Every structure is written in structure tokens, then in C-alpha cells.
N, C-alpha and C positions, 0 to 999 in steps of 0.2 A: 504493499499499500504506500509506504513512504517513498520507495523507488519510483512508483508511478507518479506520485505527487511531484517529486523532484523533476522527473522528465517533463511533466505537464508545464511546470513553471519555467523550466529551461527552454522548452519550445516557445512559450509565450514571450520570454525575454529576447531570444534570438530573432524570432519572426517580427516582433515589434520593432526591434532595433533596425532590421533591414528595411522595414516599411517607413521608418522615420528618416532613414538616409534617402530613400526614394522620395519621400514627401518633402524633404529639404530641397531636393533638386527641383521638384515640381513647384515648390514655393517660389523659386527664382523665376521660373517660367511664368508664374501667375503675375508677378510684378511687371515683367516685360509685356505680357498680354494687356494688362490694364494701362500701362504707359502708352502703348500703341493705339489701343481702341478708344480709350476715354470713357467717361460715365455713360453716355447715351448708347454706344454700341455694346458696352458691357451689360446694359439693361436688356438689349435685344438678345444677347447671348444667354443671359440668365433665363429669359423666357423660353428659349430653345432647350436649354439644359433641363428646365422644369418639365417640358413636354417629353424629353428623353427619359427622365426619371420615372415617369408613369408608363411610358412605352415599354420599359424593360420588364414590366410585369405581365408581358404577353403569354408567358408560360403557364399562367393560371394556377400557380402554386406547385407545379410538378417538380421543379428544381428544389423547392422547399421540402416537399415530401421526400425526395431523394436524400436531402441533407439530414433528415431525421432517420430514414429507414436504413441507410447503409451502416452507420455506426450501430444502430439497434441490432441488425442481423450479424454484424461483425461480432458483437457481444455474444450472440448465440452460435457463432461459427457456421453460419448457413451461406456458403460461398455461391451456390447455385442461385439462390434467391437474389443475392446482390447483383449477379451478372444480368439477370432478367430485369431488375430495376434500372440498371444503367442503360440497357438497350432501349427499353420502353420510353424512358425520359428523353433520351437522345433523339429518337424519331419525333416525339411530340414537340420538343423544343425547336427542332429544325423546321417543322411545319408552322408552328405558331409565330416564330420569328419572321419567316417569309411572309406570312399573312399580314402582320402588323406593318412590315416594311412597305408592302404594296399599298396598304390603306393610307399610310403617311404620304406616299408619293401622289396618290389620288387627291388627298386633301390639299396638297401643296399648290394645286392649280387654282385654289380659291384662298390661298394663304396671305395675299397682300404683301406686306413687308417681310413676312416669314417664308415667302415662296421658295427661295433658293435654299435657305437654311433648313427647311423641312426635308428637302431631298437628301441633304447631307446627313441629317438626323436619322432618316429612314435606314441608310446604310450603316450608320453607327449603332443603331438599336439592334439590327440583325447580328452584327459582329459581336457586340457586347453581350448579347443574350447567349450566344454560343460560348463566349469566354467565361461567363458566369457558371455555365454548366461544368466546364473543365475545372474552374476554381473550386466548385463544390466537391468534385471528385478528389482534388488534391487535399482539401480540408478533411474529407471523410477518411482518407487513407493516411492522414497525418504526415504527409510528405513536406513538412515545414522546412527542413534543411535545404532541399533542392529548390523549393518554392521561394525561399528567402533570396537565393542567388538570382533566380529569374526575375524577381521583383526589381532588384537593383539594375540588372541589364536592361529591362524594359523601360525603367524610369529614365535611364541615360538616353536611350533612343527617343523617348517621348519628349524630353526637354529640347533635344536637338531639332526634332520635327516641328514642335510647336513654336519655338522661338524663331527659327528660320522662316517657316511658312507664314507665320503671323506678320512678321516684319515685311515680308515680300508681298503678301496678298491680302492682309487684313483679316477680317472675320471669316471669309471663305477659306483662307489659308489655315486658320485655326481649326475649322470644322474638318478640313481635309486631313490635317494632322491627327485629329481624334480617330478618324476611320483607319488611317494607316497604322497607328499605334495599336488599335484593337486587332487588326489583321496580324501584326507581328506577334502580339500576345498569344493568339490562338496557335500560330505556328510553333512557338517555343513550348507551349503547354503540351503539344503533341509528342514532345520528346520525353515526357514524364511517364514513368511506368504506371502510376495510378490513373492516368488518363486514357489508358488503352481499353477498348471496348471489345468484348467477345460477342460477335454477331451470330454465333451458332445457336444459342438457346432460343426456342420459339417464344414469341411474346403474344399472348392472347389479348382480346379486348377486355377480358376480366381482369388481367394484370394492370392494364392502363386505368380501368374503372376504379380498381382498389386504390391505386396511387392517387387518382383524382379525388377520391373521398378523403384521403389523408391530407392532400395538398390544398383542397379548397378552403378549409378553415384557416390554414396557414397563409393562403393567398389573401383572404379577407383581412387577416391580421396585418400582413405586410402592406396592404393598401392603406389601412388605417394608420399604420406607422409612417408611411411616406406622406400621407395627408397631414399628419400631426407635425412632422418636421418641415413641411413646406407651407404651413399656414402663414408664416411671416411673409414669404414672397408673394403668395396669393393676395394677402391683405394689401401689400404695397401696389401690386398690379391694379387691384380694384379701386383702392382709395387714393393713391398718391401718384401713380404713373411710372413710365419707363426710366426717366432720369433719376428719380429717387431710388428705384431698384438698382440702378448703376452705382449710386453712392453706397447703397446697402451691400453691394457685392464684396466690399471690404470685410464686413461682418460675416458674410457667408464664407469667405476665404479663411478667416480666422477660425470659425467654427469647424469647417471641414478639416482643417489642419489639426486642430486639437482632438477631434473625435476619431482620427485615425488610430491613435494610440489605444484607446479602449476597444475600438472596433476590431483591430487585428489581434490584440492580446486575447480578448474573449473568444475570438474565432478559433484559436488553438485549443481552448478549453472545451468547446462544445462537443467534439467527438468523444472525448474522455467522459464527459458528464453523461451523455446519452448511453455510451457503452456500459458505464458503471451502473447506471439506473436500470438497464435491461438485465444485468446479471444479479443484482441484489434485491432481495425482498425487504431488507431493512432500510426504512426511509432515512434513518439518521446517517447511513453510510455516505450519502452525498452532501451532508451538511457542510463539511469542510470545503468541498468544491464550490459551494454557494457562498460561504462567508469569507474565505481567504482572499479571493480576488477583490471583493468589495473593500476589505480592510486595507489592502495594499493600495488600491486606487484612491481611496478617500484620504490617504496620507501623502502620497506622492503628487497626485494631480493638481491640488491647489497651488503647489509651488510652481509648477510649469505654467499654469493658468496666470498666476500673478506676474511672472516674468513676461509673458506675452502681453498682458495688460499694460505693463510699464513701458514696453518698447513699441507698442502700436503707434502712439503719437509721433515718436521719433522717426520711425520708418515711413509713415505716410507723409509727414511734413517734408521729408528730405527726398523721397523717391516718387510719391504719388500725390502731390499737393492738390491736384484737381479733385481728389476723393476725400478731402479733409472733413467734409460734412458727415462722413460715415464713421468717424473715429469713436465717438462716444457710444454709438450703437454697437460697434465691434467690441468695445470693452464690456458692455453689458452682456452681450451674447457669449463672450468668453466665460463669464461667471456661470451662465446658464449651462455651459458645456459640462461643468462639474456634476451637476445633478443628473444630466442625461448619461454620463459615463457609468452610472451605477445601476442601469436598468437591465444589463445583459444577462446576468445569472438568473434574474427573475424570469426573463424570456425563456431561458433554457429549461427551467423547472416547470413552467406552465406547459411548454411543448412536450417535454418528457412525459408528463402526466396526461397528455392529450386534452388539455384545457385551453385550446386555442380560441374557442368561442368566448370564454371569460376574458382572455387577454385582449381580444378584439373589442369587447365591451368596455374594458378599462381605457383602451385607446380612444374609443368614441367619447368617453367622458372627458379625456384630456383634450380632444379636439373641441368639444363644446366649451370648456373652460377657456381655451385659447381664443376662440372666436369672440366670446363675450368680452374678454379683456382687450382684444384688438379694437372692437367697436367703441368701448369706453375710452381707452387711452388715445386712439387715433382720431376717431370721429367726434367724440365729445370734448376731450381735453386738448385736441389738436397738437399732440406731441410728435407728430410725423414719424420718421423712421426710428427715433428714440423710443416712442411709444410702442412701436411694433416690437422692438428689442426687449423692452420691459415686460410686455405681454408674454413673450417667449420665456423670459426668466421666471416670472411668477408661476406660469402654467407648468413649467418643467419642474419647479420645486414641489408644487402640489402633486403633480402626476407621479413623480419619482417616489415620493413618500407613500402615496397610495399603492403603487406597484410593489414596493419592497414589503410593506406591511401585509398585503394580500398574499404574496408568495411565501413570506416567512411563517405564515400561519400553518404551513405544511409541517414545520419543525416544532413550533411552539405557539400556543394560544395565550400565553401569559402576557398581559397588557404591559407590565413593567419591564419585561424582557424586550418587548418591541420598542418601548421608549428609550431604553438604554442603547439598543442597537442603532436607532436613528440618530440619537445624540452623539454616539461614538463615531458614526460615519460623517456627520455634518460639521463637527466642531473644528477639524482642520481647515475647512473652507471658510467658516465664519471667522476664524482667527486670521487667515490670510487676507480676507476682505477688510477686516478691522485694521490690519497693518497698512494696507493700501490706502485707506482713508486717512490714517495718521500721516502717511507720506504725501498726502494731497495728490494722489494719482487720479481720483475721480473729481469732476469730469476732465478728460484729456490728460492732465498731469504734466503738461509741458507747455511753456511759453517760448516758442522758438527764438533763440538769440543768435547762436552760431553753431556750426556742426560740432566743433570740439566741445563747447560747453554743454550742448544738448546731450551728446553721447556720454560725457562724464557724469552728468546729472542722472541719466538713465541707469548707468552702471552702478552708481552709488546707491540708488534706490533698490536696484536688483540685489546688491550685496546685503543690504539691510533685511530685505525680504527673505533671502536664503538663510541668513543667521537666525531670523525669527521663526522660520518653519522647520529648521533642522531637527529639533527634538522629535517631531512627529515622524520624520523620515527615518531617523536612526532607530526609533523605537520599533517601527514596523519591519525594518530591514533585519533587526536583531531577532524579532519574534518569529518571522517567517524564514530566517536563515538565507536571505537572498544573496548575500555576498558569497556564501559557501556554494550555493547552487551555480552561480555564474562562474566561479573559479573551477569547479568540477567540470563544467561544460567545456571550458577552454582547454583544460588539461586533457580531456577525452579527445577533443579535436586534434590536439598536438600528437597524441599517441597514435591516432588513426592515420596521420600523415607519415 
């Protein structure tokens, strides 16, 4: 059990590190793209990206069903069943991705300013859907070592394509780069052992129907999830317009960057969680899989978020001054990322138990809260994009608390234990925000004077924040033996060479 836990945390650390290297590279391309396109075209691109995010759900939950079923049957050592699942989902995804691509091309003839963009998005949706199928296979087979290397290679190619083509051809170049990058990704994934498909087993309609029954509730949950995380952009489109959406793209960039760490870390945990759940009848056996990642993230993540909040004004003022209206919204959204980083193990527990409908209902409640807050803060109080960001922050805090409490009831129904858990998870974030207020980081936290003075001021504030949050980080690192796990991983890699 301890060896499996060490391997799980080791995979999480290595995979997350490679994805943060990749994200660091994409972060550079994000600045170049915004510098070239400006707020208005970034608003148009954000609209296209939103269409694409919904288009990627064309598989109707079949990929999500595979994501659950492969680890489940691996736990039961049923290899024949796994091969049937892979083949059935591959054929379904191929047909559904083709269908949505054709529909998007048809709609593009009536798309107005989105006409050309929709055709690029049609191709990108097709390729990204196939790519997500292979990524799910890599995740299910826990090929995180090889996947980590491929992620870095793909990110290097991605930044070269996006920077060069965007500078050369503008928005059309960026959309072309997205499609080429997705094509390269599929090609590289084909090299992985876990992505190979055995086409010999016959797949019946009953197999597809069974997967669809499992996947449909997951599909509804994923739709509610994407609706929840995109409410802010939809509110801006309906209430404020494309230019404000362009300013808000700074907040979206910061949020996407921050959320990659929990997203990829928890992705390494999911197969182990499902496998362990399928093997054990003891519900307490998965409790540590549920709690350990939450404790680690709640201690480490506020420090990273705080540093990002400190440096946002410096970066925007010096690199993207046309986007300065989005600075405070980006700082608010960064705080909201803390709460949203804690939802993933709750997701896994609900999915493992087959409670996807309940999970969808909780998301529907979250969507309702977010809509009401957006109407109040944007339409009534006229806080513009800052109101949208505040609505996201408050709704995420309420929703995350609700989700953790509902999921933790599987392990304990003691009210005071729930209160202690929530308090222990949130206190590092509250402390970091308090320190940021004392450092006068909110709002903006920087009155631009000169590059040298601005960076020194940001570095000093960052150093104070690190010193202030260090006790939380050292405590959890010692408790979970993180240094030991990292050291053992690198020693094992050296011996393997």
C-alpha cells in the first residue's frame, strides 16, 4: 500500500513538473499572441475557443466512460473487456468527431465575423477529440513517464508554430497552429504502447449501448462542468461585449495556467483511485487517496497563487499594457483558482460510486449561484469584468465547500469533523490573502515607476510572501514525506540509466 502511494505521488510530481515546463513555454506564446492580436481580436479568439470547448464534447461521454471503465477492469484483471472498450470508443469517437466537424463547417456559412474561424475550429475539434481519446488511454495505463516527455516535445513544437504563424498571419495563423499542433500530438501518441488498439475482438451494439449508459451521466456532468467554468465568459459576451472579453483574457490566461497543476496532478491519481475502489470493499481504504492530495494542494497552492498575484501587474504593465484593465480581474480569478483546485478527488469519489447524477446536480446548483451573482454584480452594481471575476470567486468558494462536504460524507457524517476538514484546507489560502492585503497587493499592487524599481518591489513582496507561507509548506512536505519521494524517484531514474 505504501509503495503504491509513493508511486502515485511520484507520478503526480513528475507529470505535473513536465506539464509546468510545457505551460511555461506556452505562457511565453500567450504573451506574444496577445501582443500581436490586441484586446479586440483576443475577444474574437476567446469566442472561438469557447465554441471549441463545447464542441469537444461530441463524444457524448464515451471517452469519459472509457476513462472510468479501463482502470475499473484493470483492477479486476479483465484484459479482454478492456480491448473491447477501447475499440468501441475509438469507432464512436471517430464518427462523432467527423459529424461535429461537418456541422461546424455548415454553420460557418452563416457565421458572420466567425466564418473563417469556425472552419479552423471544425478541424481543430476533430483532431483534439481524437487526441483526447489517446490521452485517456495513456492516463488509464499510467504511462506518465513517457507521456511527460511527449508533453515537453509537443509544447516546444506548439510554441514555435504559434509564435511564428501568429506573427506572420495573425488570428488565422494562430488557428492554423492549433490544428497543426493537434495533428503532431496524435502522431506522437501513436508511438505509445498504451495507445495501441487491438481490432480483433468483435464489438456488438450492446457493448456500445452499455458504455453509452455509463458515459451519458458523465457527459451531463462534464457539460455542467464546462458550463460552470465558462459562465464568466458567457456573462461578458452577453453583458459587456467582445472588447471586455479581450481584456478579461488576461484573467483566463492566469486561471488556465494555475489550474494546469491540479488538473495534471490529479489526473495521475484517478486511475489508482478507481482501481483501488474496484478491488476493495472497505470504503475507508480510499480515504487517504481522497485526503492526501487535498492537504498537499491546500498548503502549496496558495503560495504559487500569491506569487502570481504579485507579479501580474508587473508583467502586464511592462509587456501587455493594452490589457491593463484586466489586471484586477486576473488577481481575483487567481484566488478563485485555489478553491477550484480542491474539487478533483470529490469528482473521482462520486464517479467511482456511480453518483454522476448527484455530481451533475451539484454543478447545476453552482451554475445557478454563479448566474445570480453575475447578474447582481455586473448588471446591478455595474462592476464590469471585476464583477464577473468576483462572481466566479464567491461561487467557487461556495460550490467547492458544498462539493467537499457532500463527498466526505462517504467517510464521515460527523459535523465537527467536516468543519475541521474545511478549516484545515482553507486556512493557508486565507493566510496568504491576508499577507497580500498587508503588502497592499490588492488592487493591482503596483504603481509603475521604472522597470528596475517595479521588479525589485515585486521580488521583495514575493520574498515576504514565501517567508510567511513557508510553515504550511514545510509542515505538509514533512507529513507526506514529499522530499523523500522525489529523491527516491530521481535515484531510481539514475539507476535505470
